[in-house]
C-alpha positions in Angstrom: 0.0 0.2 -0.2 1.2 3.4 -0.6 1.4 6.2 1.9 -1.7 7.7 0.3 -3.8 5.0 0.1 -2.7 4.6 4.0 -3.8 7.6 5.1 -7.1 7.4 2.8 -7.5 3.8 5.2 -6.9 5.4 8.6 -9.2 8.8 7.9 -12.3 6.0 6.7 -11.3 4.2 9.9 -12.0 7.1 11.6 -14.8 8.3 10.3 -16.6 4.6 10.1 -15.4 4.1 14.3 -16.9 7.8 15.3 -20.1 7.0 13.2 -20.5 3.3 15.0 -19.3 4.7 18.6 -16.4 2.7 18.7 -13.7 5.1 20.2 -11.2 2.2 20.9 -11.4 1.1 17.5 -10.7 4.4 16.2 -7.2 4.8 18.9 -5.9 1.8 18.1 -6.7 0.4 15.0 -3.4 2.0 13.0 -1.2 0.2 16.2 -2.7 -3.2 16.0 -2.5 -2.7 12.1 1.0 -2.5 12.0 1.6 -5.6 14.8 -0.3 -7.2 12.4 1.6 -6.6 9.1 4.6 -7.5 11.7 3.7 -10.7 12.9 2.0 -11.4 9.6 -1.8 -12.1 10.8 -5.0 -12.9 8.7 -7.3 -10.0 7.8 -9.4 -11.9 10.5 -6.6 -12.3 12.5 -6.4 -8.4 13.3 -10.1 -8.0 13.1 -10.2 -9.6 16.0 -7.8 -8.3 17.9 -9.4 -4.8 16.8 -13.2 -6.2 18.4 -11.5 -8.3 21.4 -9.2 -4.8 22.2 -13.1 -2.6 21.7 -14.9 -5.7 24.1 -12.2 -5.4 26.6 -12.5 -1.1 26.5 -16.2 -1.2 26.8 -16.4 -4.2 29.3 -13.7 -1.9 31.5 -15.8 1.1 30.8 -19.1 -0.5 31.5 -17.5 -1.9 35.6 -16.8 1.4 36.4 -19.6 3.3 35.2 -21.8 0.3 37.5 -19.2 0.9 40.5 -20.1 4.8 40.1 -23.4 4.3 40.0 -23.8 2.2 43.1 -22.5 4.8 45.2 -20.3 2.7 47.3 -19.4 4.0 50.5 -16.0 5.4 50.5 -13.5 3.0 52.3 -12.8 4.4 55.6 -9.6 3.3 58.1 -8.5 5.1 61.3 -4.5 4.5 59.9 -5.9 7.4 57.1 -7.4 9.8 59.4 -5.8 13.6 59.0 -5.0 14.1 63.0 -4.5 18.1 61.6 -7.8 18.3 60.3 -9.6 17.8 63.6 -7.1 20.3 66.3 -9.5 19.3 69.3 -8.3 15.5 68.7 -4.8 14.7 70.7 -2.9 12.2 68.1 -2.2 9.0 70.3 -2.5 4.9 69.4 -5.3 3.2 70.5 -5.1 0.6 73.3 -6.7 -2.8 72.1 -9.5 -3.1 71.4 -12.6 -3.0 74.5 -14.7 -5.6 73.2 -17.2 -5.0 76.7 -18.9 -2.3 74.5 -19.7 -4.2 71.1 -22.8 -5.6 71.2 -23.1 -9.3 72.2 -25.1 -11.4 68.8 -25.4 -14.7 67.4 -23.1 -14.9 64.5 -20.2 -12.0 65.3 -17.0 -12.5 65.5 -14.6 -10.3 66.7 -11.0 -10.8 67.2 -9.0 -8.0 69.6 -5.3 -8.7 67.9 
């Protein structure tokens, strides 16, 4: 292929990917094409790689979107607490966990280690 043909093909892939809403195909088509040429893959092999990249990207975006939509609470740890934010709190190391203040319930296990 000549450079002019490659440029036209890249433009066609970009336009089609934009129209079909395939952002990963648009972003990775050229790089994957170069890898396919180096590794002497078939057209179907190249197409499979491009579509696999698009599917993987969509699955990852879907996972991130669902976690965000679920609005899970942030994980909070005492070690991450910023004592300088509240000057009234005096920094000290907490002693061993006093289990007397925890309610006794069935099926609950507390280890004070």
